[in-house]
C-alpha positions as CSV (number, residue, x, y, z in Angstrom):
1,M,-4.2,-5.7,-12.8
2,K,-5.7,-6.4,-9.3
3,K,-4.3,-4.2,-6.6
4,N,-5.3,-4.6,-3.0
5,E,-4.2,-2.4,-0.1
6,I,-4.0,-4.3,3.2
7,A,-3.3,-3.2,6.7
8,I,-0.9,-5.7,8.4
9,F,0.3,-6.3,11.9
10,S,3.7,-7.2,13.4
11,S,3.6,-9.0,16.7
12,I,7.3,-8.3,17.2
13,H,6.8,-4.6,16.9
14,A,3.8,-4.8,19.2
15,T,5.7,-6.7,21.9
16,I,8.8,-4.5,21.8
17,S,6.8,-1.3,21.9
18,S,4.5,-2.6,24.6
19,L,7.4,-3.5,26.8
20,I,9.1,-0.1,26.3
21,L,5.9,1.8,26.9
22,I,5.0,-0.2,30.1
23,V,8.4,0.5,31.5
24,L,8.0,4.2,30.8
25,F,4.5,4.1,32.2
26,S,5.7,2.4,35.4
27,Y,8.5,4.9,35.9
28,F,6.1,7.8,35.4
29,M,3.6,6.4,37.9
30,S,6.2,5.8,40.5
31,A,7.9,9.2,40.0
32,F,4.7,11.2,40.3
33,D,3.4,11.9,43.8
34,F,-0.3,11.5,43.9
35,G,-0.5,11.8,47.7
36,S,-3.9,10.5,48.8
37,N,-5.7,11.6,45.7
38,Q,-6.9,8.3,44.3
39,I,-9.2,9.9,41.7
40,L,-6.3,11.7,40.1
41,E,-4.2,8.6,40.2
42,S,-7.0,6.6,38.5
43,I,-7.4,9.2,35.8
44,V,-3.7,9.2,35.1
45,F,-3.5,5.4,35.1
46,F,-6.4,4.9,32.7
47,T,-5.2,7.8,30.4
48,M,-1.7,6.2,30.2
49,F,-3.2,2.8,29.7
50,F,-5.2,3.9,26.7
51,L,-2.3,5.9,25.3
52,I,-0.2,2.7,25.5
53,L,-2.9,0.8,23.5
54,I,-3.1,3.5,20.9
55,M,0.7,3.8,20.6
56,V,1.2,0.0,20.3
57,R,-1.5,0.0,17.5
58,V,0.2,2.8,15.6
59,L,3.7,1.3,16.0
60,S,2.8,-2.3,15.0
61,F,0.7,-1.6,11.9
62,G,1.9,-1.3,8.4
63,K,0.3,-1.0,5.0
64,I,1.1,-3.0,1.9
65,E,-0.2,-3.1,-1.7
66,I,-0.4,-6.5,-3.3
67,E,-0.9,-6.8,-7.0
68,L,-1.8,-10.1,-8.7
69,T,-0.6,-10.3,-12.3
70,E,-0.3,-12.9,-15.0
71,S,3.4,-13.3,-14.1
72,G,3.1,-13.3,-10.3
73,F,2.6,-11.7,-7.0
74,H,3.9,-8.2,-6.2
75,H,4.1,-6.9,-2.6
76,Q,4.9,-3.2,-2.3
77,W,5.2,-1.3,1.0
78,I,3.0,1.7,1.4
79,K,3.8,2.3,5.1
80,K,6.6,0.3,6.7
81,F,6.8,-0.6,10.4
82,L,9.0,1.7,12.5
83,F,12.7,0.9,12.1
84,S,11.8,-1.6,9.3
85,K,14.1,-2.3,6.4
86,E,11.9,-4.9,4.5
87,A,12.1,-4.6,0.8
88,D,9.3,-4.9,-1.8
89,L,8.9,-8.4,-3.0
90,V,8.1,-10.0,-6.4
91,L,7.2,-13.7,-6.7
92,N,6.6,-15.6,-9.9
93,W,3.7,-18.0,-9.8
94,Q,6.1,-20.9,-10.3
95,E,7.8,-20.1,-7.0
96,I,4.6,-20.5,-5.0
97,E,3.9,-24.1,-4.1
98,D,0.7,-23.6,-2.0
99,Y,-1.0,-21.3,0.4
100,K,-2.6,-21.4,3.8
101,M,-4.9,-19.2,5.8
102,G,-5.7,-19.3,9.4
103,G,-6.0,-17.3,12.6
104,W,-6.2,-17.1,16.3
105,S,-8.3,-15.0,18.6
106,L,-6.1,-12.0,18.2
107,Y,-5.0,-12.1,14.5
108,E,-5.4,-13.9,11.2
109,F,-2.8,-14.8,8.7
110,F,-2.2,-15.5,5.0
111,Q,0.8,-17.6,4.1
112,L,2.5,-18.6,0.9
113,N,4.8,-21.7,0.9
114,L,7.6,-21.1,-1.6
115,S,9.6,-23.6,-3.6
116,N,12.8,-22.6,-1.8
117,N,11.3,-23.8,1.5
118,R,10.7,-20.2,2.6
119,K,7.4,-18.7,3.7
120,Y,5.7,-15.4,3.0
121,R,3.3,-14.4,5.7
122,I,1.0,-11.4,6.4
123,Y,-0.8,-11.0,9.7
124,R,-3.9,-8.9,10.4
125,W,-5.0,-8.0,13.9
126,S,-8.6,-9.3,14.3
127,Q,-9.4,-7.2,17.3
128,F,-9.0,-3.9,15.5
129,R,-10.8,-4.1,12.1
130,V,-9.4,-1.8,9.6
131,K,-11.1,-1.0,6.3
132,D,-8.9,-2.5,3.7
133,D,-9.0,-4.9,0.7
134,Y,-8.1,-8.1,2.6
135,G,-11.3,-9.9,1.8
136,K,-11.1,-8.9,-1.8
137,F,-7.5,-9.9,-2.0
138,I,-8.3,-13.4,-0.6
139,K,-11.1,-13.9,-3.2
140,D,-8.8,-12.6,-6.0
141,F,-5.9,-14.8,-4.9
142,Q,-8.1,-17.9,-4.7
143,S,-9.6,-17.4,-8.1
144,H,-6.1,-16.6,-9.5
145,W,-4.8,-19.7,-7.8
146,M,-7.5,-21.9,-9.2
147,L,-6.8,-20.7,-12.7
148,R,-3.1,-21.3,-12.3
149,K,-3.7,-24.9,-11.0
150,N,-6.2,-25.9,-13.8
């Protein structure tokens, strides 16, 4: 029916990878002798800094496909997070009580509140816009939701 590919963000993966990379970066900077060459030290510092940003972005992003059908909501992983074991998810419309959307300065989220008191959330990093179907998904979900409620 209506399939949407969405790039999602994991703050846990971003935090862990940031900490590991910063420790490695600090070790590298202290182990390398720059002498009095501040230009070389600055070049290495900024290069490593931008490499950390790129690596965190790569390690904390995943990609999912969400399909809205007459029977429910299907979440399928296209690209999982590193060391992730999350399974695909199928929810019937009867399991979904309501939904909520929001955001902060760094990321936005979409949340489903389920009948078993659990929550399904996806996060998108607002700072790095990625071409995906998130806007289309929100419109599709809201129109599907309105049809289900009427």
